[in-house]
C-alpha positions as CSV (number, residue, x, y, z in Angstrom):
1,X,102.9,168.8,73.8
2,X,105.6,166.2,72.4
3,X,107.6,166.4,75.7
4,X,104.6,165.6,77.4
5,X,103.3,162.9,75.3
6,X,106.7,161.3,75.4
7,X,106.6,161.2,79.1
8,X,102.9,159.9,79.1
9,X,104.2,156.9,76.7
10,X,107.6,156.3,78.9
11,X,104.9,156.0,82.2
12,X,102.7,153.7,80.3
13,X,105.3,151.8,79.2
14,X,106.8,151.2,82.6
15,X,103.4,150.4,84.3
16,X,102.9,147.8,81.3
17,X,106.5,146.8,82.0
18,X,105.5,146.0,85.8
19,X,102.4,144.1,85.0
20,X,104.7,141.7,82.8
21,X,107.1,141.3,85.3
22,X,104.5,140.9,88.0
23,X,101.6,138.5,86.7
24,X,98.4,139.8,88.4
25,X,96.6,137.6,90.3
26,X,93.5,137.7,88.2
27,X,94.8,136.8,84.7
28,X,91.5,138.2,82.8
29,X,91.9,141.4,84.5
30,X,95.9,141.6,84.4
31,X,95.7,141.0,81.0
32,X,93.1,143.4,80.0
33,X,94.5,146.2,81.8
34,X,98.0,145.4,80.1
35,X,96.4,145.5,76.4
36,X,94.5,149.1,77.4
37,X,97.6,150.5,79.0
38,X,99.6,149.8,76.0
39,X,97.0,150.8,73.8
40,X,97.1,154.1,75.6
41,X,100.7,154.9,75.4
42,X,100.5,153.9,71.7
43,X,98.2,156.5,70.7
44,X,100.0,159.1,72.5
45,X,102.7,158.3,70.9
46,X,101.6,158.2,67.5
47,X,99.7,161.4,68.3
48,X,102.6,163.2,69.0
49,X,104.8,161.7,66.1
50,X,102.1,162.3,63.1
51,X,100.0,165.4,64.2
52,X,96.8,166.0,66.0
53,X,95.1,166.5,62.6
54,X,96.0,163.3,60.8
55,X,95.3,161.2,64.2
56,X,92.2,162.7,64.8
57,X,91.1,162.1,61.4
58,X,92.4,158.3,60.6
59,X,93.7,156.8,63.9
60,X,91.6,158.1,66.3
61,X,88.2,155.9,65.1
62,X,90.7,152.6,65.7
63,X,89.2,150.7,68.8
64,X,91.2,148.0,70.6
65,X,89.4,144.7,69.9
66,X,91.7,141.9,71.6
67,X,94.3,139.9,71.6
68,X,94.3,136.1,69.8
69,X,96.7,134.0,71.8
70,X,97.1,131.1,68.6
71,X,99.2,133.4,66.7
72,X,100.0,136.4,69.1
73,X,98.0,139.2,67.3
74,X,96.2,142.0,68.2
75,X,93.0,142.9,66.6
76,X,92.4,146.6,65.7
77,X,88.9,147.8,64.2
78,X,87.7,150.5,62.6
79,X,84.3,151.9,61.4
80,X,84.5,151.0,57.8
81,X,86.1,148.9,55.7
82,X,87.8,151.5,53.5
83,X,89.1,153.1,56.6
84,X,90.3,149.7,57.9
85,X,92.2,149.5,54.3
86,X,93.7,153.0,54.2
87,X,95.0,152.4,57.9
88,X,96.3,149.3,57.0
89,X,98.5,150.5,54.0
90,X,99.6,153.4,55.5
91,X,100.4,152.3,59.3
92,X,100.3,148.8,59.7
93,X,104.5,148.6,59.9
94,X,104.3,151.4,62.6
95,X,101.5,150.2,64.5
96,X,103.1,146.7,64.5
97,X,106.3,147.9,65.4
98,X,104.7,150.0,68.1
99,X,103.1,147.1,69.6
100,X,106.1,145.2,69.7
101,X,108.0,147.5,71.4
102,X,105.6,147.8,74.2
103,X,104.5,144.0,74.5
104,X,107.2,142.0,72.7
105,X,105.1,138.8,73.1
106,X,103.0,140.3,70.4
107,X,104.0,139.1,66.9
108,X,101.2,140.9,64.6
109,X,99.0,143.2,64.4
110,X,95.8,142.8,62.2
111,X,93.5,145.6,61.0
112,X,90.0,145.1,60.2
113,X,86.7,146.9,59.8
114,X,84.4,146.6,62.8
115,X,81.5,145.2,60.5
116,X,83.6,141.7,59.5
117,X,82.5,140.3,63.1
118,X,85.8,139.2,63.8
119,X,86.0,139.7,67.6
120,X,84.7,136.3,68.4
121,X,88.4,135.0,67.4
122,X,90.2,137.2,70.0
123,X,90.0,137.2,73.6
124,X,90.6,140.2,75.8
125,X,93.3,139.0,78.1
126,X,96.8,139.1,77.1
127,X,98.8,136.2,78.5
128,X,100.8,137.5,81.4
129,X,104.3,136.7,81.0
130,X,107.4,136.2,83.0
131,X,110.8,138.4,82.8
132,X,112.5,135.6,81.0
133,X,109.6,135.1,78.1
134,X,109.9,139.1,77.7
135,X,113.6,139.1,77.1
136,X,114.1,135.5,75.2
137,X,110.8,135.6,72.8
138,X,111.6,138.0,70.0
139,X,109.3,138.1,67.7
140,X,110.9,137.1,64.8
141,X,112.4,133.8,66.7
142,X,109.0,132.2,65.4
143,X,109.2,133.5,61.9
144,X,111.0,131.1,59.8
145,X,109.8,130.4,56.6
146,X,108.8,126.6,56.7
147,X,109.9,126.2,53.3
148,X,113.5,127.5,53.9
149,X,115.1,124.4,55.4
150,X,118.2,122.6,54.8
151,X,116.4,119.7,53.1
152,X,115.4,122.4,50.7
153,X,118.4,123.9,50.2
154,X,119.8,122.6,46.7
155,X,123.7,122.1,47.3
156,X,126.3,122.8,44.2
157,X,129.6,123.4,43.5
158,X,129.0,127.5,44.1
159,X,127.2,126.6,47.8
160,X,128.6,123.4,49.5
161,X,130.9,125.4,51.6
162,X,128.4,127.8,53.3
163,X,125.9,125.1,53.4
164,X,128.0,122.7,55.3
165,X,129.0,125.7,57.9
166,X,125.6,126.5,58.2
167,X,124.9,122.6,59.0
168,X,127.6,122.5,61.6
169,X,126.9,126.0,63.4
170,X,123.1,125.0,63.6
171,X,124.0,121.3,65.1
172,X,124.3,122.9,68.5
173,X,127.3,120.8,69.1
174,X,130.7,122.0,69.3
175,X,132.0,124.3,66.4
176,X,135.3,125.4,65.5
177,X,134.1,128.9,64.1
178,X,132.3,131.7,65.8
179,X,130.8,134.0,64.0
180,X,129.5,132.7,60.6
181,X,130.0,135.1,57.7
182,X,128.0,134.3,54.8
183,X,128.0,136.5,51.7
184,X,126.6,136.6,48.3
185,X,125.0,138.4,45.7
186,X,121.5,139.1,46.2
187,X,119.1,136.2,45.5
188,X,121.6,133.4,45.8
189,X,120.3,131.8,48.8
190,X,121.8,133.3,51.8
191,X,118.5,134.2,53.6
192,X,117.6,130.5,52.9
193,X,120.5,129.8,54.7
194,X,119.7,131.9,58.0
195,X,116.0,130.6,57.9
196,X,117.3,127.0,57.8
197,X,119.8,127.5,60.2
198,X,117.0,129.2,62.8
199,X,114.8,125.7,62.2
200,X,117.7,123.1,62.8
201,X,118.8,125.0,65.9
202,X,115.4,125.3,67.3
203,X,114.9,121.7,66.5
204,X,118.1,120.5,68.2
205,X,117.9,123.1,71.0
206,X,114.1,123.3,71.9
207,X,114.6,125.8,74.8
208,X,117.0,127.6,73.0
209,X,117.1,131.5,72.3
210,X,116.8,132.0,69.0
211,X,116.7,136.0,67.5
212,X,116.8,136.6,63.7
213,X,116.0,139.9,62.4
214,X,117.4,142.3,59.3
215,X,119.9,144.8,59.7
216,X,116.9,147.4,59.0
217,X,115.0,146.0,61.6
218,X,118.0,146.1,64.6
219,X,118.5,150.1,63.6
220,X,114.8,150.6,63.8
221,X,114.2,148.8,67.1
222,X,117.3,150.5,68.3
223,X,116.3,154.1,67.0
224,X,112.6,153.5,68.8
225,X,114.4,152.1,72.0
226,X,116.3,155.4,72.5
227,X,113.3,157.6,71.7
228,X,111.3,155.4,74.1
229,X,114.0,156.0,76.8
230,X,114.4,152.3,77.3
231,X,117.5,150.9,75.4
232,X,118.2,148.9,78.4
233,X,115.1,146.1,77.6
234,X,116.4,146.3,74.0
235,X,119.9,145.5,74.9
236,X,118.6,142.6,77.3
237,X,116.6,141.3,74.6
238,X,119.6,141.0,71.5
239,X,122.1,139.9,74.1
240,X,120.2,137.4,76.0
241,X,120.0,135.3,72.5
242,X,121.5,132.0,72.3
243,X,121.7,131.8,68.6
244,X,121.9,135.8,67.0
245,X,121.6,136.3,63.4
246,X,121.5,139.3,61.7
247,X,120.6,139.7,57.4
248,X,122.2,142.3,55.3
249,X,124.4,144.0,57.5
250,X,125.4,146.3,54.6
251,X,122.8,148.5,55.8
252,X,124.1,149.4,58.8
253,X,127.3,151.3,56.8
254,X,127.8,155.2,57.6
255,X,125.1,154.4,60.9
256,X,127.7,155.6,63.7
257,X,125.3,155.2,66.9
258,X,123.8,151.8,65.4
259,X,127.2,150.1,64.4
260,X,128.2,151.2,68.2
261,X,125.1,149.2,69.5
262,X,126.0,146.7,67.4
263,X,129.5,146.5,68.2
264,X,128.9,145.8,72.0
265,X,126.0,143.2,70.9
266,X,128.6,141.2,68.8
267,X,131.1,141.6,71.8
268,X,129.1,140.6,74.5
269,X,127.2,137.4,72.4
270,X,130.7,136.3,71.6
271,X,132.5,136.9,75.1
272,X,129.4,134.7,76.4
273,X,130.1,132.1,73.9
274,X,126.6,132.5,72.0
275,X,126.8,132.0,68.3
276,X,126.4,134.4,65.7
277,X,125.5,134.7,62.2
278,X,125.7,137.5,59.9
279,X,125.1,138.1,56.3
280,X,125.9,140.5,53.6
281,X,125.9,141.1,49.7
282,X,129.9,141.4,49.9
283,X,132.6,140.2,51.7
284,X,133.6,142.1,54.8
285,X,136.4,143.8,53.6
286,X,134.5,145.2,51.1
287,X,131.9,146.7,53.5
288,X,132.6,150.5,53.1
289,X,131.5,152.7,56.0
290,X,131.5,149.8,58.6
291,X,133.9,150.2,61.3
292,X,137.1,148.6,61.2
293,X,136.5,147.3,64.7
294,X,133.3,145.6,63.1
295,X,135.2,144.0,60.3
296,X,137.8,142.3,62.6
297,X,135.1,140.7,64.8
298,X,133.0,139.6,61.2
299,X,136.2,137.9,60.1
300,X,137.2,136.4,63.4
301,X,135.5,133.2,62.6
302,X,134.5,131.6,58.9
303,X,133.5,133.7,56.2
304,X,131.8,131.7,53.5
305,X,130.5,133.0,50.1
306,X,127.7,131.8,48.0
307,X,129.1,132.5,44.4
308,X,126.6,132.8,41.5
309,X,124.7,129.7,40.4
310,X,126.3,127.8,37.6
311,X,124.4,126.0,35.3
312,X,123.9,122.6,36.7
313,X,123.1,124.2,40.0
314,X,120.3,126.4,38.4
315,X,119.2,123.3,36.2
316,X,119.0,121.1,39.9
317,X,117.0,124.0,41.6
318,X,114.4,124.4,38.6
319,X,114.2,120.3,38.8
320,X,113.8,120.4,42.6
321,X,111.1,123.0,42.5
322,X,108.9,121.3,39.8
323,X,109.3,117.9,41.5
324,X,107.8,119.9,44.6
325,X,104.9,121.0,42.7
326,X,102.5,117.4,42.0
327,X,101.0,119.2,39.5
328,X,103.6,120.8,37.1
329,X,104.8,119.2,34.1
330,X,107.5,121.1,33.0
331,X,109.8,119.3,29.9
332,X,113.4,118.6,30.5
333,X,114.1,121.0,27.5
334,X,112.3,124.0,29.2
335,X,114.3,123.5,32.4
336,X,117.4,123.4,30.2
337,X,116.4,126.7,28.6
338,X,115.3,128.4,31.7
339,X,118.8,127.4,33.3
340,X,120.7,128.8,30.3
341,X,119.0,131.8,29.9
342,X,118.1,133.1,33.6
343,X,121.8,133.6,35.1
344,X,121.3,136.8,37.5
345,X,120.0,135.0,40.3
346,X,118.6,132.2,42.0
347,X,115.0,134.4,43.1
348,X,114.4,135.2,39.2
349,X,115.2,131.7,38.1
350,X,112.5,130.5,40.3
351,X,110.4,133.8,39.6
352,X,110.7,132.7,36.1
353,X,109.8,129.2,36.6
354,X,106.4,130.4,38.7
355,X,105.7,132.6,35.8
356,X,105.4,130.2,33.1
357,X,103.4,127.8,35.4
358,X,100.9,130.5,35.9
359,X,100.8,131.2,32.3
360,X,100.3,127.9,31.2
361,X,97.5,127.4,33.9
362,X,95.6,130.3,32.8
363,X,96.0,129.6,28.9
364,X,95.4,126.0,29.7
365,X,98.1,124.9,27.6
366,X,101.0,122.4,27.9
367,X,104.4,124.0,28.5
368,X,106.9,123.8,25.6
369,X,110.0,125.5,24.4
370,X,108.2,128.0,22.2
371,X,105.7,129.1,25.1
372,X,108.5,129.5,27.6
373,X,110.2,131.6,24.7
374,X,107.1,133.8,24.3
375,X,105.9,134.3,28.0
376,X,109.5,134.7,29.1
377,X,110.8,137.0,26.4
378,X,111.3,140.1,28.5
379,X,112.9,138.3,31.6
380,X,115.2,136.8,29.1
381,X,116.2,140.2,27.5
382,X,116.7,141.4,30.8
383,X,118.9,138.9,32.4
384,X,120.9,138.2,29.2
385,X,124.6,138.8,29.9
386,X,126.2,141.0,27.2
387,X,128.1,138.7,24.7
388,X,130.3,139.7,22.4
389,X,130.9,138.3,18.7
390,X,134.4,137.9,19.4
391,X,133.4,135.3,22.4
392,X,131.0,133.8,19.8
393,X,133.7,133.1,17.3
394,X,135.9,131.7,20.1
395,X,133.6,129.4,21.3
396,X,132.1,128.2,18.4
397,X,136.0,127.3,17.1
398,X,136.9,125.6,19.9
399,X,133.6,123.5,19.9
400,X,134.0,122.6,16.5
401,X,137.7,122.4,16.6
402,X,138.9,124.9,14.0
403,X,140.9,128.0,14.2
404,X,139.3,131.1,15.3
405,X,140.8,132.6,12.3
406,X,138.8,130.3,10.0
407,X,135.9,132.2,11.1
408,X,136.8,135.5,8.9
409,X,138.6,133.6,5.9
410,X,137.3,133.1,2.6
411,X,137.5,129.2,2.7
412,X,133.8,127.6,2.0
413,X,134.6,124.0,3.1
414,X,131.7,122.1,4.9
415,X,134.1,122.0,8.1
416,X,134.3,125.7,8.1
417,X,130.8,126.7,6.4
418,X,128.9,125.0,9.0
419,X,130.7,126.5,12.0
420,X,130.7,129.8,10.5
421,X,126.8,129.8,9.8
422,X,126.4,128.9,13.5
423,X,128.5,131.4,14.9
424,X,126.4,133.9,12.4
425,X,123.0,132.8,14.0
426,X,124.5,132.9,17.5
427,X,125.5,136.6,16.9
428,X,122.0,137.1,15.3
429,X,120.4,135.7,18.5
430,X,122.3,136.9,21.6
431,X,123.7,140.3,21.0
432,X,122.2,143.3,19.9
433,X,124.6,143.8,16.7
434,X,122.8,144.5,13.1
435,X,123.2,142.4,10.2
436,X,125.8,144.6,8.5
437,X,127.6,144.7,11.8
438,X,127.7,141.0,11.8
439,X,128.8,140.7,8.5
440,X,131.5,142.8,9.1
441,X,133.0,140.6,11.9
442,X,133.0,137.8,9.4
443,X,135.3,139.0,7.6
444,X,133.4,141.7,5.7
445,X,130.6,139.6,4.5
446,X,127.1,141.2,3.0
447,X,124.3,141.2,5.3
448,X,122.7,138.9,3.1
449,X,125.0,136.1,3.9
450,X,124.0,136.5,7.7
451,X,120.2,136.0,6.6
452,X,121.3,132.9,4.6
453,X,122.9,131.4,7.6
454,X,120.4,132.3,10.3
455,X,117.5,130.8,8.1
456,X,120.1,127.9,7.1
457,X,120.7,127.0,10.9
458,X,117.0,127.6,11.9
459,X,115.9,125.0,9.1
460,X,118.9,122.5,10.5
461,X,117.6,122.9,14.1
462,X,114.1,121.7,13.2
463,X,115.5,118.5,11.3
464,X,119.0,117.7,12.5
465,X,119.6,116.8,16.1
466,X,123.3,116.8,16.2
467,X,122.9,120.6,15.1
468,X,120.2,121.5,17.4
469,X,122.3,119.9,20.4
470,X,125.3,122.1,19.4
471,X,123.5,125.4,19.4
472,X,121.9,124.6,23.0
473,X,125.4,123.7,24.2
474,X,126.9,126.9,22.9
475,X,124.4,129.1,24.1
476,X,124.5,127.6,27.5
477,X,127.9,128.0,27.7
478,X,127.9,131.6,26.3
479,X,125.5,132.9,28.9
480,X,126.6,130.7,31.7
């Protein structure tokens, strides 16, 4: 049964492709047949893959409503809202990939209940496409996030090389390097740059064929093409791109067949003078499980890293985000607090700001540092770098220009006692150490001495701006 269904799906796809490549004289009839034939082949494949019982219960009732040319979406309908919701949550991705494999011009699949009266937004025919259209227009090519542009990419010392390289490659003019390999830890801006490249390259070259996909999607499409016995269409679609971008290439590690196909794709594109951009969460030489032949290609052009954002860049990113929100009112000291405490990655930094703004709106109260500390306490704890008491003593000694040995000495002179109290306060705030443990690190002092120091600095921060500034500066330095 499975073999018969595969043959039926192959036959359906062949018929569909011949319809695409030879546009019908009657546009409406041709488009309607195209949708119907595609849907029949997809249903046959799904029935084979998931089993007749599951298919008959959930997917057999799915009806094809039509196709919307505005957003290139196929509409499917079920008898009830519950069934529509269940199928959407369990099979939406599978149906979307199946439709895209059959008809590359389909970019989305919508699953709704028949009672929602949505058919009026959809027309039965799907536009007939030429051979060039089928090959050139990958579904992802028009899916660049409009918010992720070069104009919205905040530049600092840690990302300026990657940003400038991306602009140079996206300009469409002559470039000294190809491919461009961008690597960084998660959440530092790799995907933002890839989307920005896509926007800029399409603007500079309106007729260009741009293809952007994740490595995971590359694997899925490749496996789907092999199952459908139609790898030629897959190869043609990728290798016709003027600009090919693949995100998170580390996910092809250990996948031998996928790596072989990826290698051939890279060779074809580079031989043809096409542009190639790859991103990963680590440098090429650290991509364990990736063939040496691929690594040599990836390092042939320019390898640009994005280091973790430093404090000044984190603050600039937050300030830019706040400026883009007309209704947001976030004081400078709160921006500095977030920039100092959320050090893991930019994505979490923006998430913390969004959470703070949402809680302020829901509670109908202004944003200040106390409110931020309360709302983001959990995020602050999760993001906190492991700081040692020795680091604190060293940093405080340097700040106040005293010897670190004074931290554990018996001297009680003000120029030594006050920095020592600041260091104890910071040890209590920034480390998980108990009061007795902190006291022992400061020359064997009693825990009551630590309590006195903490209370003293808390009091002074409220009335002495110099002490408060010193503490803020030291926290920022220690957590950066």
